Structures are given as C-alpha cells and as structure tokens.
N, C-alpha and C positions, 0 to 999 in steps of 0.2 A: 730368543726363539731357538729352541733346541731341535734335534733331529726328528723327534716325534711330531713336533709342530709342522716341520717341513713336509713330512710324509702325509700328515693330515691335510695340509694345504693342497698338495697335488692330488690326493684322493678326492677332495672336495671339488677341484677343478674337473677331474675325470667324471665324477658323478653328475656335475652340472652340465657338462657337454653331452653326456649320454642322455640325461633327462630331457634336455632341450631337443636333441635329435629325435628321441622317441616321441615327444609331443608333436613335433613338426611332421614327422612321417605319418603318424596316426591321424592327424588332422587332414593331411592330404588324402589318406586312404578313406576317411570318412566322407570327404567331399567327392570321392569317386573320380578324381582327375578332372572334374568340371572346372575348377579354378584355373588350371593351366590352359585348358581349351578356351575358356572365356577370355583369358588374358591375351591369347593369340588372335582372337577375333575382334575385340572391342578396343581398338587403339587409334581411333580416327582423329582425335584431337589431343593436344598436350594436356589440358586439365583432366580429361577422362583417363588418359594414359597414367598420369600421376596418381589419380585416385585408385585405379585398378592395381597399379604397382604397389601402392601402400597397403591396400586391402589384402592382396595375395601374400605379401611379405608378413603382414601381421598374423596371418593364419599359419603359414609354413615356418615362421620364426627364423627366417634367414634371408637377408638382403642379397647375399652372395648367390643363393639358389635362384632367386627371382631374376637377378641380373644375368646369370648363366643361361636361364631359360630365354631371356631376351636375346642373348647372343645366338642361341640356337634358332629362334624365330627368324632373325635376320639372315643367319647362315643359310637357312633353307628357303628363303624368299617369302615366308609367311607374312611378315610385316616389313615396312620400310625402316631405314636407319633412323630417320627423324622421329618416327613413331616410338622407336625403342628408347630414345632419350627420355621421354616422359615416364616410361616404365621404370627406368633406372633411377630417376629422381624420386619416384614414388617409393621405390625399394629403400632408398636412403632414409626416408621418413618412417616407413612401416616397421623397420627393425627395432625402433625404440619401444615397441610394446612389451618386449621381453623384460626391460628394466622395471616396468610397472608390476609385472608378474612376480619378479624377484622381490619387490618391495614387500610382498605379503609375508616374506620370511621374518620380517621385523615386528610383526603383530604380536603383542604380548598382552595377556589378560591378567586380571587380578586373582580373584577367587570366585568360587561358585560358577554361576552361569557365564560370567565374563570370560572364564578360561576357555569357553567353547570357541571364541574367536581368535585364540592364539594360533601362531603359525604352526606349532607342533601339533595341535589338535586338527587343524585343517589338513596338514600333510598326512596324518594318520587316517583320517576319514577318507581322504582321496585314495590312499593306498588300499584300504579295506574294500571300498566300493569298486575300485579298479580291478583288484584281484578276483573279486566275486564275478564281475562281468566277464573277465578274461577266462576264468576256469570253469564257471558253472552255467554259462549260457552258450547257445549255439549260433546265434545270429552274428554275422560279420560286423554289422553296425555296432552291436554291443561290445564286440572284441575291440573295435577301433576306439570306442569311448573309454573302455577299460584301460587301453594302452595310453590314452591321453592322460587319464588320471594317475596312472602309475608313473608316467614320465614327469608329471607335475610334482608328485611326491618325491621322486628321485632328485629332481632339480632343487626342491626345497631342502632336502637333506644335504646335497652338495653345497648349497649356499651356506647352510648352518655350519658345516665343517670348515669351510673357508673362513667364515667370520670368527669361529672359535680358534682356528689356527693362528690368525693374525692378531687376535686380541691382545696377547702378551706384549706385542710391539709398542703398545702405548707407553710402556715403561722404559723403552729404549731410546736414549738421547740420539744414538746414531741414526735410527730410523727416522726420527723427527727431523734430524738435520737433512737426511736424504730427501724427504718430502719437501723441505724448504727449497732444495735445489730444483726440484721439479716445478716449483712455482715460476721458474724462469720459462717463458713461453716456448722458446726454441727447444730447450732440453725436454720440457714436458711433452711437447708434440712428438719428439723423436722416441721417447719412452712409450708413449701411446701407440705409435706406429709399430714398434717392436713387439709389444704385448699382443696387439691384434694380429700381426703377421704370424707370430708363433702359434697362437691359439686357433688361427684360421676362422675366427668368428668375432664380429663386433659385439654381439650380444654377450658372449662369454667374457670378453675383455671388460665391458661395462659392468658385468656382474662381479668381476674381480675388484674393480674400483669400489663398487657398493660394499663388498666384503671388507675392504680396507677402512670403511667408515667406522667399523667396530673399534678402531684404535683411537677414535676421537681426535685424529690429527689431520684429517682430510678437509681442508677448507676450500672455498670457491676458487682461490688462486691456483691451487694444485689440481682440482678436478677439471677445470675448463681446458687447459692445454692437453690433458690426458684424453678427454672426450674428443677433441679435435684430431689428435693423432690417431686414436682408435678408428675414427671414421675413414681416415686416409689408408691405414694399414689393412682394412677389410677389403681393399681392392685386389690384394694378392691372389686369392683363389679365383677371382673373376678373370684376372689376366692369365692365369694358368690355363683357363678354359679356352683361350684363343689358339692354343696349339692346334694346327691343322685347320683353323677357321678361314673363311673367306675374308676378303678385305673389309667388307661391311661388318662382318662378325667381329673382327679385331677392333674396328672403330667403335662398335657398341661397347666392348669390354673396356676400352680406354676411356669411355665417357664416365664410367664409375670413378676412376682415378681423377680425371680432369674435374668432374663436378665437386668432389670432395676437396681437391686442392684449391679450386676457385672459391669454394665456400669458406675454406680456412683463411684465404687471403681477404675476402670481402668482409665476412662476419668477424673473424679473429682480429684482423687489422683494425677494423672500425672500433671494436671494443678496446683494444690496447692503446690505440691513439687517444681515444676519449679518456681512458683511465690515466694516461700520462698527464693530462691536464686537470681532471676532476678528482682523481684518487678515490675511486668508488669504495665505500665502506664494506660492500658485500664481499670483497676479496678475503676478508678475515673471518667470515662466517663459517663455522664448522658445519659440515653437511652430514646428513644421514642418508639411508638408502633411497628414501622417497625424494629427497632433494636432488640426488644424482640422477634418478630417473627423470625428474622434471627438467633438469639442466640438459640432459641428453635429448629429450623430446623438443624442447624449445630451440636448442641450437640447430637440430636437423630441420625443424620447420622453417626457421629463418633462412637456412641454406637453400631449401627448395624454393621458397618464395622469391629469394634473390635471383635464383638461376632460371626460373621459368621464362622471364623475358629474354634470357641470353641463350636460348636453344639454338638460334641461328649462328650465334658467335661460337658456341661449342662445336657445332657442325663444321665450321671453318677451321677451327683448331685441329680437329681430328684429320681433316684433309691434309694438313701440313705435316702432322707427326706420324701418320700411318701411310707408308709408301704404297704406290700402286703395285698390284701383282703383275709380274711379267706375263704377257700372254703366251699361251702354249703355241708351239710351232705347228701343231696339228689341230689348231682351233677349227671347229666345224660349225655348221649352221645352227646346231642345236646344243644347248649347254650340257655339260656332264651331269650325271645323276648324283645328287648329294643326299645321303641319308644322315640325319643329325643324331649322332651317337648320344649326346647329352640328354635327349628326350627319353632314352631307355629307362631313366630314373623315374619317369612318370608314365605309367602304363597307358592310361587313357590318351595322354598326349602323344605317345609313341604310335598308338593305333590310328589316331586322327592324322598324324603325319604320314603314315603309310597310305591312308585313304587319299590324302591330298596328292601324293606322288603318283598313286595308281590312277587317279583322275587325270593327271597329266599324261600318263601312258595311254589311257583310253582315248583322249583327244588326239594324241599323236597317231594312234592307230587309224582313227577316222580320217585325219588329214592325209596320211600316207595312201590310203585307198582312193580318196577323191583325187589326189594328185596323179596316181597311176591311171585312173580311168580317163582323166583329161588328156593324158599322154597318148592314149590309144590312137587318137586321130589327130594329135597335134604334138608330135614328139620333139623334145629338145634335150640336149645333153645335160644342161644344168639341172633340170627337173629330175632327170634320172639319178644324178649324183645325190640330190636332196633325198630322194626316196631311199637310196642306198644308205645314206647317213641315218635316216629315221629307222630303218630296219635294224641297223647296228645299235642305235640308241635304245630301241625296244628290247633287244637282248640284254643290254646293261640294266634296264629297268627291272626286268624279270629277275635277274641274278641279285641285284642290290636289294630290292624289296623283299624277295623270298628269304634271303639271308637275314635281313633285319627282322622279319616276322618270326623267324625261328628263335631269335634272341628274345623277342617279346613273349613267346610262348613259355619261356622258362620262368616267367614271373607268375605270381598268383593272379588268376583271371576269374571274373564272374561270368555268368551265362551269356550276357549280352556281348561281352568282349570276345568270348569264344566264337560266337556267331559271326562277328565282324571279321575276325581273323580267318575263319573258315571260308567266308565269302571271298575275301581277297586272295587266299591261296588257290581257290578253285578258278578264279577269274584270270589271274596272271597268265597262265599258259595260253588261254584263248586269245587274249589281247595280243600276245606276242606272235601267235600264229597268223592273226589277221595281217600284221605287217609283213610276215613272210610271203603271204599271197599277194600283197600289194607289190612286193619286190618281184614276184613271178610275173605279174602283169607288166611291170616295168621292162622286164626282159622280152616279153611278148611284143610290147610297143616298139622296142629297139629292133627286134627282128622284122616287124612289119615295115619300119622305116628304112632299114638297110636293104630289104628285098622289094621295097615299093609295093607292098601288098595292100590292095583296096577291096572293099566289099561292095556289094550291090546296094542300091538305095533301100530296098526292102530290109536287107540285113542290118544296115545302119539304123533304120527306124526301129527295128525290133531290139537292137542293142541299147538304143536310147531309152526305150520304155523300161527295159530291164535295169538300166543304169539309174533311172529315177526311183524305181522300187528298192534297189539296193541302197541308194543314198538315204532314203527314208528309214530303211531298216537299221542302218548305221546310226542315224540320228536318234532313233528310238532307243537303241541299245546303249549308246554312250550317255545320252541325257538321262535315261532312267537310272543308270549306274551312278553317275556323278551326283544326281539329286536324290538317290535312294527312293525313287518313285516306283512303287510296285504296280500301280495301275498302268503306268506307261509300259513297264516291263511285260505286262500281260499281253500287250499287242505285238510283241516281237515274234513269238512262235507262230501266230496266224500269218503274219506277213512273210515269215521265213518259208512257210508252206507254199504261199503264192509265188515267191521267188523260185522255189524248186520246180513248181509246175511250169512256170514261164521258161525255165532253162530246158525242161523236157520238150516243150512246144518248139522252142527255137532250134533245138537239135533236129527234130523231125522236119521242120521247115527247111533247114539247111540240107538235109538229105534230098528233099524234093528239088532244091535248086541245083544240087550236084547232078541229079538225073537229067534235068533239062539243059544243063550246061551253063546256067547263070553264074555259078560259082565253081572254082577249081578245087582240086584236092589240096593244093598248097594253102589256099585260103582256108580250107576246112580244118587243117591242123591248128592254126592259130585261133580260129573261131571256137573250136571245141575247147582249147586251152583256156580261153577267156571265160567260157561258161563254167568250166570246172573250177576256176578260181572264184567266180561269183558264188557258186554253190558252197564251196568250202568256207568262204567268208560268212555267208548266211548261216551256215551250221555253227560256226564259232560265236556269232552274235546270239544265236539261240541258246548256246551253252551258258553265256554270261547271264542272260535274263532268267533262265531256268535255275541257275545257281542262286540268284537273288530270291526267287519265289519259293524254292524248295527249302533253302536254309532258313528262311523266315518262318516257314511252317513246320520246321524240324522234320522234314520228310526227304532230306537229301540222300540219294542213293550213292554211296561212296564207290560203287562198282560201275556206275554209269548213270547218265541222266535219265530220269523217269520221263518216258515219252507219253504215257497215258494221261489224258486230260481228265481231271476230276469231273464226274457227271454233273456236279452242281454248276460248273463253269463251262460245260459243253456248249450251251446255247450261246453264251457270250463269245466263245471261241469261234463258233460257226458264223456268228454275225460279223465278226472282224474279217474272217476269211472272205465272206461275200462282199463286204465293202472294198477290200483291197483287190479282189478279183475284178470288180467293176472299174475301179480306179485305174488299174493297169491292164485293161483289155487291149489286146493287140489290134483289134479291128476298129477301134475308135480312138483316133489320135487326140481328140479333145480331152479324154479322160486322164491323160498323163500330165496335164498342165495344172 
C-alpha cells in the first residue's frame, strides 16, 4: 500500500463522513424539526422510548446526535432520566441503518439492463437528480431532498474510494498478520474503540470495516471484536457533550457508555465463552459488506434486548459513578434558568425549548402576582422574599431566553418559525414587567404592615371584586399563551377594559370616602398605588394576548399594539365586555363568586 493509496483512503473517509453528515442534516431539515420535538414528548415507556430513539437515529444517521439530544432533554427538564435511558438504547440500535446503506456500494451488474442496479449507476443517478433539485427548483423541500441524494452519492463515492484504497492489502502478508492479531477479542475491541473515537462516528467506523472486506481477509473472528469496540468508542462525543451539563444530563451521557460496556460484557462474553467449548465454524467465514452490516445490526439488537430489563440496574450504576452536584450557597426557592445550547443545532427543537421556558416564565409571573395580592391583607416576610426571588428570576428568564432567541434567528427559518420567535420576543418584556408590578405590590403590602394601614369594609370589598377580575385576567392570559389558544386570548382585551373601568370606579369611590372621612390620606396613597399596579398588570396581559392575535394574523404593528378592534369581531368583543361587567359588578356581591 503506497502513499497514493493512503491519500485515497483518507479522502474516502472524508467524503464518507461528509456525505453521511449531509444526508443526516438534510433529513432533519426535511422533517422540519418534528422528529426532535416528537422525541422530547413521547417517551412515557421504555419500549416506546427505544422505538423512538431507534427511529430518529435511523433518520438522522447518528446515535451520538440522538444521545446528545437526550442529554439536552434531561438537562432542561423536558424528560426524566429513566425515560432517556430508553432513547439511548434505541439510538444504539438505530445507527446500524447506515451499514445497510453502505452495502449498496457493493452492488454490481453484468451487462445491459442489469448494469442499472450497479452501485456506480445508483450513485450517478442520485447525484444527477440531487443536483437538479438543488439548483433548478425553488421549494425548500426539494432542496432538502436534493441534498439527501447528493449526500448519498458522496457517501457512495467515499466508500468506493476506501474500498479501492485498501484492496491492494489483500496481497500483503503483514496486513493479513495484523488482522489475525485483531481476532484476539481484547485487542480487537481496543482497535475498534480507537477507530470510533478518532472518527467520532460509529457509522463511519463500521463503514471502514466494510471497506476492509475488499481485501477478502476480514472474517467473523476479526469483525466481531471490532464491532463491539466501535460501539463503545462512539460514546466519546456523547461524553464530551456533558461539559456544563446538570447531574442528570451527565448521567444520561454516561448511560451510552455503560450500555455499550454492559452489552460487550453480556453478549461478547456469552459468545466467546460458548466458542471456547464449541469452536464455532462461523469464525473463519470471510465477510462482505452486507455480512458486516448484518453482524452490526444483530449485535446491537441483542444488546438492546438484553439491557431493556436492566434499566433500573443501569440507573443505580449511574447513581454510583456520577457524583452529586454541590449545592450553591445562594440556592433560592426557584431553580436557575437553563437554556440548552445543544438544541441550537435543531431549529424547531430550539424554538420549542424557548416556548417551554417562556411558559414557565408566564406561570411564574402569575404566581408572583397572586402571592403579592394575598400579602396585601396577610403580610409575611417569607412570602415577600419569595416574590423578590421570583422577580429576580423573571429578569434572568428575559435575558436568557432573549439571548437564546437571537442565536436561533441566525439560522435559516421558515414563516411559521419566524412567527413563533416574533411572538416570544414581543411577550418576554410584558411577562417580566408583570413580576415587576408584583414586586411593587409586595412593597405596598410591607408598607401597610409596618404602618398598620387598614381599609374600610367597603374598600376591602371593592378590592376583592377587582382581585377576582384580575386573577381571571391573568389566568386567561397565561393559559391562552401556554396552550396557544387564540379563542381564549380574544377574551383578554374585553376583561382588561372591565378591569380598567373598575379601577376608575374604585378611585372615584375612594375620593368620596376621603371627603366624608371614612378613609385617610395615608390610606389613599397605598390604595391608589395598588390600583395603579393592577392597571399596569392588566395592560401587560393585554399586550401578551394582542401579540398572539396580531402576529397570527400578520397584522402586528411593530410601533405599538393595534388597539382598534376589527369590526367583524366588535360584536363578540362587546358581548364579552357585557358578560364581565355583570360578573364583576360592585353592587352585587353574588356576581363575583
């Protein structure tokens, strides 16, 4: 094997890796990110998790990528650690599909029509169709399909170059001797680990073994330990992904290594122990690319089947080998905001992640306001500190999500994704301001407690009516946003108007009480501050709902919210206003219940 063969070999490996990457990325783009989102949502049972992990890996052509996604899901709290174990097991099986694709490179025809099924012809046709779709059509779907076909063609060319580069080795006694050494299980596994670790891809490493079959010197005894070692070595990129991960994220990454080591021990040990007694004749059988693909699939399938009953055992192992994180000295009542950087590789998943975290922020805003209102007449220092923590956490949410979304916008986005990002960016400041006013009410409650300020029974009743209206307004806003419910969002603006009118009425009633001496000026300051906070909160709730409605209809005014109601919906708007006006009438206490 001379220098030109070595250069050809490395060129083939490079083209193989590029083709596989192009195929995987294009398949993900064609799926529109739905695979990753489905994977994050449907992992309630181990068999389902395994099936989904295998399916997604078969599509994106990378067990490491699927496992890294699982690490990200656990990191951000989307799925539990035990659910992720099934996903990782599925990824171990799903990656074997690449070997079958590579097997097409060995198809050879005779003459005439039979030549049409040769690997060269298939690669040429794939390249021609791919370049046509990529360059002469405008649809993004066609571009993705074209890239898949081009990636397939490049992969086939890379495989052909690797096979041609190593073919002369069949005449080398030294090479044959080296392969005979690899038939030693321990040495063969170590070589497999090394190859997979260097290439950072189990599929590429298996492809290299398939290329070596061109030497007619790779028998079963050589291929098996290499396949076992390759599976173990593929854990390296997954382990690298744990840098900066949470403890459960690190546990998830370690599962990939633990599963493959346990698989090697269970399946490998069983085979070699039996072989020591029975001396299987299959050991001397010379393998071709299809045989290697079959061996890789069967081995991985046996590993997964053997490990499914051991999910609980693997969970206990990770508990031992992954130490607990040291708790922060400044640990507060609410967890730190964590935006999963690995999701940025998958646009739809990154946007869904932002939506989930923003939903948490919306619920946090609602909780902070309700806690602040409860404190107005039942102050306690612990609740005040919790509201302060929630306000600080809301600031962190806004900064973290906003910065993350800016990174997402740098990627190629479709119309629907642009809408989602626009809605989130317009909503974040309003959710953050809601917690600011909750904090303001916390300070009002503290002042009232320290100065022993109390209101008249009429004032308390009116504030209670207003409190019920504002609570419903918050529920409508948060629930409509979290569930993307536009019909519910349409009720927010009418109720906001009713809350505004109630605040005006309460202010006028308070002036009357001041005149007759029922309330004092000092009481008036805090009373008006409460009403101002209520009005501001209602205004920000309205902004959130209007952002949803107007961005959905492509009518969002970037210079300010559109306040005019479409005449088509005016009747419905007025109906809601009338309903809420009756419900929260101050002269009828029954209507507030």
